[in-house]
BALOBA-1460 file (C-alpha; in Angstrom, 3 decimals):
// residues 250
<rec num="1" residu="m" x="8.750" y="12.919" z="-80.128"/>
<rec num="2" residu="k" x="7.345" y="13.569" z="-83.605"/>
<rec num="3" residu="v" x="9.431" y="12.475" z="-86.598"/>
<rec num="4" residu="l" x="8.991" y="13.679" z="-90.164"/>
<rec num="5" residu="v" x="10.529" y="11.509" z="-92.891"/>
<rec num="6" residu="a" x="10.994" y="12.897" z="-96.398"/>
<rec num="7" residu="i" x="10.856" y="10.307" z="-99.191"/>
<rec num="8" residu="k" x="11.164" y="10.413" z="-102.979"/>
<rec num="9" residu="r" x="9.685" y="8.466" z="-105.884"/>
<rec num="10" residu="v" x="12.478" y="7.326" z="-108.219"/>
<rec num="11" residu="v" x="13.096" y="4.757" z="-110.945"/>
<rec num="12" residu="d" x="13.579" y="1.357" z="-109.287"/>
<rec num="13" residu="y" x="17.253" y="0.617" z="-108.729"/>
<rec num="14" residu="n" x="16.945" y="-2.672" z="-110.647"/>
<rec num="15" residu="v" x="15.842" y="-0.883" z="-113.824"/>
<rec num="16" residu="k" x="18.373" y="0.072" z="-116.492"/>
<rec num="17" residu="v" x="17.679" y="3.736" z="-117.185"/>
<rec num="18" residu="r" x="17.534" y="4.759" z="-120.855"/>
<rec num="19" residu="a" x="17.361" y="8.081" z="-122.675"/>
<rec num="20" residu="s" x="14.160" y="8.906" z="-124.551"/>
<rec num="21" residu="a" x="14.088" y="8.618" z="-128.341"/>
<rec num="22" residu="d" x="14.582" y="12.365" z="-128.826"/>
<rec num="23" residu="h" x="17.214" y="12.537" z="-126.040"/>
<rec num="24" residu="s" x="15.216" y="15.272" z="-124.299"/>
<rec num="25" residu="d" x="14.984" y="13.413" z="-120.977"/>
<rec num="26" residu="v" x="15.040" y="9.986" z="-119.332"/>
<rec num="27" residu="d" x="12.481" y="7.529" z="-120.718"/>
<rec num="28" residu="l" x="9.973" y="6.830" z="-117.922"/>
<rec num="29" residu="a" x="7.302" y="5.138" z="-120.025"/>
<rec num="30" residu="n" x="6.228" y="1.838" z="-118.417"/>
<rec num="31" residu="v" x="9.187" y="1.989" z="-116.029"/>
<rec num="32" residu="k" x="8.862" y="0.559" z="-112.530"/>
<rec num="33" residu="m" x="9.038" y="3.285" z="-109.870"/>
<rec num="34" residu="s" x="9.929" y="2.748" z="-106.201"/>
<rec num="35" residu="m" x="10.860" y="4.568" z="-103.045"/>
<rec num="36" residu="n" x="14.434" y="5.862" z="-103.096"/>
<rec num="37" residu="p" x="16.571" y="3.234" z="-101.248"/>
<rec num="38" residu="f" x="18.126" y="5.820" z="-98.913"/>
<rec num="39" residu="c" x="14.620" y="7.032" z="-98.046"/>
<rec num="40" residu="e" x="13.614" y="3.469" z="-97.161"/>
<rec num="41" residu="i" x="16.469" y="3.452" z="-94.643"/>
<rec num="42" residu="a" x="15.173" y="6.717" z="-93.151"/>
<rec num="43" residu="v" x="11.661" y="5.263" z="-92.787"/>
<rec num="44" residu="e" x="13.084" y="2.106" z="-91.184"/>
<rec num="45" residu="e" x="15.081" y="4.148" z="-88.677"/>
<rec num="46" residu="a" x="12.003" y="6.156" z="-87.698"/>
<rec num="47" residu="v" x="10.016" y="2.943" z="-87.194"/>
<rec num="48" residu="r" x="12.789" y="1.442" z="-85.062"/>
<rec num="49" residu="l" x="12.856" y="4.557" z="-82.878"/>
<rec num="50" residu="k" x="9.093" y="4.262" z="-82.460"/>
<rec num="51" residu="e" x="9.410" y="0.580" z="-81.512"/>
<rec num="52" residu="k" x="11.865" y="1.640" z="-78.790"/>
<rec num="53" residu="g" x="9.225" y="3.980" z="-77.383"/>
<rec num="54" residu="l" x="11.159" y="7.126" z="-78.322"/>
<rec num="55" residu="v" x="8.791" y="8.335" z="-81.055"/>
<rec num="56" residu="s" x="5.071" y="9.003" z="-80.772"/>
<rec num="57" residu="e" x="4.238" y="9.787" z="-84.413"/>
<rec num="58" residu="i" x="5.858" y="9.253" z="-87.817"/>
<rec num="59" residu="i" x="4.825" y="11.457" z="-90.738"/>
<rec num="60" residu="t" x="6.112" y="10.746" z="-94.232"/>
<rec num="61" residu="v" x="6.210" y="13.506" z="-96.848"/>
<rec num="62" residu="t" x="7.008" y="13.605" z="-100.534"/>
<rec num="63" residu="v" x="6.989" y="16.316" z="-103.166"/>
<rec num="64" residu="g" x="5.871" y="15.188" z="-106.603"/>
<rec num="65" residu="s" x="3.032" y="14.044" z="-108.817"/>
<rec num="66" residu="a" x="-0.140" y="12.259" z="-107.729"/>
<rec num="67" residu="q" x="1.508" y="8.927" z="-108.609"/>
<rec num="68" residu="a" x="3.834" y="9.400" z="-105.624"/>
<rec num="69" residu="q" x="0.923" y="8.346" z="-103.384"/>
<rec num="70" residu="e" x="2.049" y="4.788" z="-104.140"/>
<rec num="71" residu="q" x="5.350" y="5.338" z="-102.342"/>
<rec num="72" residu="l" x="3.611" y="7.119" z="-99.463"/>
<rec num="73" residu="r" x="1.302" y="4.107" z="-99.043"/>
<rec num="74" residu="t" x="4.409" y="1.924" z="-98.953"/>
<rec num="75" residu="s" x="5.825" y="4.045" z="-96.136"/>
<rec num="76" residu="l" x="2.522" y="3.703" z="-94.261"/>
<rec num="77" residu="a" x="2.718" y="-0.073" z="-94.686"/>
<rec num="78" residu="l" x="6.246" y="0.012" z="-93.253"/>
<rec num="79" residu="g" x="5.036" y="1.718" z="-90.079"/>
<rec num="80" residu="a" x="4.416" y="5.430" z="-90.653"/>
<rec num="81" residu="d" x="1.274" y="6.874" z="-89.050"/>
<rec num="82" residu="r" x="0.207" y="9.343" z="-91.743"/>
<rec num="83" residu="s" x="1.482" y="10.907" z="-94.941"/>
<rec num="84" residu="i" x="1.473" y="14.227" z="-96.765"/>
<rec num="85" residu="l" x="1.787" y="14.649" z="-100.525"/>
<rec num="86" residu="v" x="2.943" y="18.050" z="-101.730"/>
<rec num="87" residu="e" x="1.547" y="17.736" z="-105.236"/>
<rec num="88" residu="t" x="3.171" y="19.322" z="-108.264"/>
<rec num="89" residu="e" x="3.666" y="18.312" z="-111.873"/>
<rec num="90" residu="e" x="6.810" y="20.428" z="-112.178"/>
<rec num="91" residu="s" x="10.267" y="18.880" z="-112.493"/>
<rec num="92" residu="i" x="11.327" y="19.931" z="-109.025"/>
<rec num="93" residu="e" x="14.861" y="20.788" z="-107.892"/>
<rec num="94" residu="p" x="16.502" y="20.241" z="-104.465"/>
<rec num="95" residu="l" x="16.074" y="23.842" z="-103.292"/>
<rec num="96" residu="a" x="12.364" y="23.807" z="-104.152"/>
<rec num="97" residu="v" x="11.978" y="20.464" z="-102.328"/>
<rec num="98" residu="a" x="13.721" y="21.924" z="-99.279"/>
<rec num="99" residu="k" x="11.405" y="24.950" z="-99.315"/>
<rec num="100" residu="c" x="8.332" y="22.708" z="-99.530"/>
<rec num="101" residu="l" x="9.599" y="20.557" z="-96.656"/>
<rec num="102" residu="k" x="10.327" y="23.699" z="-94.641"/>
<rec num="103" residu="a" x="6.717" y="24.830" z="-95.095"/>
<rec num="104" residu="v" x="5.467" y="21.399" z="-93.983"/>
<rec num="105" residu="c" x="7.796" y="21.482" z="-90.959"/>
<rec num="106" residu="d" x="6.453" y="24.917" z="-90.009"/>
<rec num="107" residu="n" x="2.955" y="23.402" z="-89.925"/>
<rec num="108" residu="e" x="3.871" y="20.110" z="-88.218"/>
<rec num="109" residu="n" x="6.713" y="21.195" z="-85.864"/>
<rec num="110" residu="p" x="8.558" y="17.839" z="-85.889"/>
<rec num="111" residu="d" x="11.318" y="17.173" z="-83.374"/>
<rec num="112" residu="l" x="13.387" y="15.189" z="-85.875"/>
<rec num="113" residu="i" x="13.533" y="15.223" z="-89.679"/>
<rec num="114" residu="l" x="14.954" y="12.111" z="-91.353"/>
<rec num="115" residu="m" x="15.722" y="11.688" z="-95.051"/>
<rec num="116" residu="g" x="18.022" y="9.782" z="-97.348"/>
<rec num="117" residu="k" x="21.413" y="11.367" z="-97.926"/>
<rec num="118" residu="q" x="20.687" y="11.500" z="-101.671"/>
<rec num="119" residu="a" x="18.316" y="10.233" z="-104.339"/>
<rec num="120" residu="i" x="19.592" y="7.680" z="-106.825"/>
<rec num="121" residu="d" x="18.199" y="9.625" z="-109.795"/>
<rec num="122" residu="g" x="19.730" y="13.077" z="-109.395"/>
<rec num="123" residu="d" x="22.474" y="12.082" z="-106.907"/>
<rec num="124" residu="n" x="22.554" y="15.707" z="-105.745"/>
<rec num="125" residu="n" x="22.967" y="15.200" z="-101.967"/>
<rec num="126" residu="q" x="21.633" y="18.719" z="-101.327"/>
<rec num="127" residu="t" x="18.096" y="18.696" z="-99.931"/>
<rec num="128" residu="g" x="18.932" y="17.747" z="-96.327"/>
<rec num="129" residu="q" x="21.597" y="20.419" z="-95.967"/>
<rec num="130" residu="m" x="19.389" y="23.062" z="-97.576"/>
<rec num="131" residu="l" x="16.459" y="22.169" z="-95.318"/>
<rec num="132" residu="a" x="18.600" y="22.417" z="-92.185"/>
<rec num="133" residu="s" x="19.782" y="25.847" z="-93.303"/>
<rec num="134" residu="l" x="16.241" y="27.048" z="-94.024"/>
<rec num="135" residu="l" x="15.038" y="25.778" z="-90.632"/>
<rec num="136" residu="g" x="18.099" y="27.123" z="-88.832"/>
<rec num="137" residu="c" x="18.558" y="23.837" z="-86.996"/>
<rec num="138" residu="a" x="21.329" y="21.305" z="-86.438"/>
<rec num="139" residu="q" x="22.164" y="18.695" z="-89.055"/>
<rec num="140" residu="g" x="23.928" y="15.333" z="-89.156"/>
<rec num="141" residu="t" x="24.641" y="13.934" z="-92.610"/>
<rec num="142" residu="f" x="25.603" y="10.418" z="-93.784"/>
<rec num="143" residu="a" x="24.399" y="8.831" z="-90.533"/>
<rec num="144" residu="s" x="25.564" y="5.255" z="-89.947"/>
<rec num="145" residu="e" x="24.211" y="5.166" z="-86.368"/>
<rec num="146" residu="v" x="21.557" y="7.193" z="-84.568"/>
<rec num="147" residu="c" x="20.976" y="7.284" z="-80.806"/>
<rec num="148" residu="v" x="18.404" y="9.451" z="-79.022"/>
<rec num="149" residu="e" x="19.064" y="10.208" z="-75.362"/>
<rec num="150" residu="d" x="18.352" y="13.026" z="-72.888"/>
<rec num="151" residu="g" x="16.476" y="15.096" z="-75.434"/>
<rec num="152" residu="k" x="19.405" y="15.080" z="-77.853"/>
<rec num="153" residu="i" x="20.424" y="12.889" z="-80.764"/>
<rec num="154" residu="a" x="23.878" y="11.384" z="-81.271"/>
<rec num="155" residu="v" x="24.719" y="10.812" z="-84.943"/>
<rec num="156" residu="t" x="27.693" y="8.698" z="-85.961"/>
<rec num="157" residu="r" x="28.801" y="9.501" z="-89.497"/>
<rec num="158" residu="e" x="31.425" y="8.055" z="-91.778"/>
<rec num="159" residu="i" x="34.194" y="10.436" z="-92.824"/>
<rec num="160" residu="d" x="37.466" y="9.953" z="-94.705"/>
<rec num="161" residu="g" x="39.455" y="9.442" z="-91.514"/>
<rec num="162" residu="g" x="37.048" y="7.011" z="-89.834"/>
<rec num="163" residu="l" x="33.950" y="7.754" z="-87.762"/>
<rec num="164" residu="q" x="32.733" y="11.053" z="-86.346"/>
<rec num="165" residu="t" x="30.013" y="11.342" z="-83.686"/>
<rec num="166" residu="l" x="27.942" y="14.505" z="-83.379"/>
<rec num="167" residu="k" x="25.524" y="15.282" z="-80.556"/>
<rec num="168" residu="l" x="22.711" y="17.456" z="-81.873"/>
<rec num="169" residu="a" x="20.067" y="19.457" z="-80.075"/>
<rec num="170" residu="l" x="16.525" y="18.894" z="-81.331"/>
<rec num="171" residu="p" x="14.971" y="19.774" z="-83.691"/>
<rec num="172" residu="a" x="17.525" y="18.442" z="-86.135"/>
<rec num="173" residu="v" x="17.855" y="17.143" z="-89.688"/>
<rec num="174" residu="v" x="19.554" y="13.762" z="-90.151"/>
<rec num="175" residu="t" x="20.359" y="12.217" z="-93.530"/>
<rec num="176" residu="t" x="20.804" y="8.458" z="-93.634"/>
<rec num="177" residu="d" x="23.574" y="6.350" z="-95.157"/>
<rec num="178" residu="l" x="23.486" y="2.733" z="-96.343"/>
<rec num="179" residu="r" x="25.014" y="1.182" z="-93.224"/>
<rec num="180" residu="l" x="22.473" y="2.678" z="-90.811"/>
<rec num="181" residu="n" x="20.076" y="-0.288" z="-91.081"/>
<rec num="182" residu="e" x="18.462" y="-2.826" z="-93.384"/>
<rec num="183" residu="p" x="14.864" y="-1.888" z="-94.257"/>
<rec num="184" residu="r" x="12.112" y="-4.432" z="-93.595"/>
<rec num="185" residu="y" x="9.592" y="-5.710" z="-96.108"/>
<rec num="186" residu="a" x="5.980" y="-4.600" z="-95.786"/>
<rec num="187" residu="s" x="3.750" y="-7.506" z="-94.736"/>
<rec num="188" residu="l" x="0.415" y="-8.112" z="-96.459"/>
<rec num="189" residu="p" x="-1.652" y="-7.231" z="-93.340"/>
<rec num="190" residu="n" x="0.243" y="-3.953" z="-92.990"/>
<rec num="191" residu="i" x="-0.242" y="-3.187" z="-96.677"/>
<rec num="192" residu="m" x="-3.992" y="-3.624" z="-96.198"/>
<rec num="193" residu="k" x="-3.961" y="-1.470" z="-93.054"/>
<rec num="194" residu="s" x="-2.035" y="1.280" z="-94.859"/>
<rec num="195" residu="k" x="-5.046" y="1.910" z="-97.103"/>
<rec num="196" residu="q" x="-6.958" y="3.178" z="-94.072"/>
<rec num="197" residu="k" x="-4.236" y="5.510" z="-92.792"/>
<rec num="198" residu="p" x="-4.509" y="9.275" z="-93.459"/>
<rec num="199" residu="l" x="-2.877" y="10.659" z="-96.601"/>
<rec num="200" residu="a" x="-3.329" y="14.403" z="-97.033"/>
<rec num="201" residu="t" x="-2.620" y="16.311" z="-100.236"/>
<rec num="202" residu="v" x="-1.547" y="19.945" z="-100.498"/>
<rec num="203" residu="t" x="-0.261" y="21.913" z="-103.459"/>
<rec num="204" residu="t" x="2.869" y="24.011" z="-103.672"/>
<rec num="205" residu="e" x="0.611" y="27.031" z="-104.207"/>
<rec num="206" residu="e" x="-1.176" y="26.347" z="-100.921"/>
<rec num="207" residu="l" x="2.206" y="26.228" z="-99.191"/>
<rec num="208" residu="g" x="3.235" y="29.466" z="-100.890"/>
<rec num="209" residu="v" x="6.368" y="27.945" z="-102.424"/>
<rec num="210" residu="d" x="7.757" y="28.862" z="-105.836"/>
<rec num="211" residu="v" x="9.013" y="25.640" z="-107.449"/>
<rec num="212" residu="s" x="9.918" y="27.073" z="-110.851"/>
<rec num="213" residu="a" x="13.137" y="25.590" z="-112.217"/>
<rec num="214" residu="r" x="16.410" y="27.490" z="-111.969"/>
<rec num="215" residu="t" x="18.227" y="25.211" z="-114.374"/>
<rec num="216" residu="k" x="17.292" y="23.906" z="-117.821"/>
<rec num="217" residu="l" x="17.829" y="20.348" z="-119.007"/>
<rec num="218" residu="l" x="19.369" y="20.570" z="-122.463"/>
<rec num="219" residu="g" x="19.420" y="16.859" z="-123.201"/>
<rec num="220" residu="v" x="20.241" y="13.335" z="-122.069"/>
<rec num="221" residu="e" x="22.824" y="11.146" z="-123.791"/>
<rec num="222" residu="p" x="23.693" y="7.529" z="-123.008"/>
<rec num="223" residu="p" x="27.345" y="6.830" z="-122.151"/>
<rec num="224" residu="a" x="29.629" y="5.964" z="-125.069"/>
<rec num="225" residu="q" x="29.828" y="2.313" z="-125.998"/>
<rec num="226" residu="r" x="32.858" y="0.692" z="-124.452"/>
<rec num="227" residu="q" x="35.248" y="-0.628" z="-127.064"/>
<rec num="228" residu="a" x="36.478" y="-4.205" z="-126.939"/>
<rec num="229" residu="g" x="39.885" y="-4.787" z="-125.409"/>
<rec num="230" residu="i" x="42.829" y="-6.290" z="-127.249"/>
<rec num="231" residu="m" x="45.445" y="-8.835" z="-126.253"/>
<rec num="232" residu="v" x="49.150" y="-7.913" z="-126.318"/>
<rec num="233" residu="n" x="52.041" y="-10.316" z="-126.496"/>
<rec num="234" residu="d" x="54.421" y="-8.635" z="-124.060"/>
<rec num="235" residu="v" x="55.114" y="-5.512" z="-122.003"/>
<rec num="236" residu="t" x="56.960" y="-3.838" z="-124.867"/>
<rec num="237" residu="q" x="53.892" y="-4.039" z="-127.101"/>
<rec num="238" residu="l" x="51.678" y="-2.782" z="-124.239"/>
<rec num="239" residu="v" x="53.890" y="0.259" z="-123.676"/>
<rec num="240" residu="d" x="53.981" y="0.949" z="-127.406"/>
<rec num="241" residu="k" x="50.165" y="0.960" z="-127.673"/>
<rec num="242" residu="l" x="49.738" y="3.093" z="-124.548"/>
<rec num="243" residu="k" x="52.234" y="5.585" z="-125.935"/>
<rec num="244" residu="n" x="51.368" y="5.719" z="-129.625"/>
<rec num="245" residu="e" x="47.698" y="4.682" z="-129.841"/>
<rec num="246" residu="a" x="46.060" y="5.569" z="-126.527"/>
<rec num="247" residu="k" x="48.553" y="8.422" z="-125.958"/>
<rec num="248" residu="v" x="48.136" y="8.140" z="-122.191"/>
<rec num="249" residu="i" x="51.893" y="8.039" z="-121.528"/>
<rec num="250" residu="s" x="54.781" y="9.903" z="-123.111"/>
């Protein structure tokens, strides 16, 4: 079984994101970038399936700038066999990402597509669902457990009422949730080996995909400063302030 894992380069989750000086966008100057945490979980799940003997090849793919090769090399160090960079300098949206991944899937014909349920920068939670629709295949979102058996994949997902298990025919798209697994750290020998693994680069033009933006970013503003709280002497004073100052009760 061939597995394709989509990953994304994002600002490291430990970094406090700030708006640029002119408030036109997020300030990315000298900011540490990493693989999206949900994507790390997807890579880990693919590697675990390979260790069980269920997967023959793992291909990682990302859509972005040339700098995203760093995150692809990380995925190779974690256990992927080869990587593909769909290179573009455009600020790319979920639908354009899904179209690029669809073109890659048409060339690679994977049996299973894994990806994080969302990226921690845009928080859109759209690409997996859009890709499944474009491919016309089954999808299982927010996976907390994945089991491959008899040519099908059982996906347990968390819903409001508890757990729901779906059995999907392959090929299928599965998006991963936090509780699916705990990603491993790349060892130094594997990091060195990853430099020798294949990493191909294609452009969006070569794939025939239009990635022009359909929305326009007008500006980025930091959240308002939180005001200091005040102490009240009793419930009567609290109710008075909520009613007359905060005006949250009548």
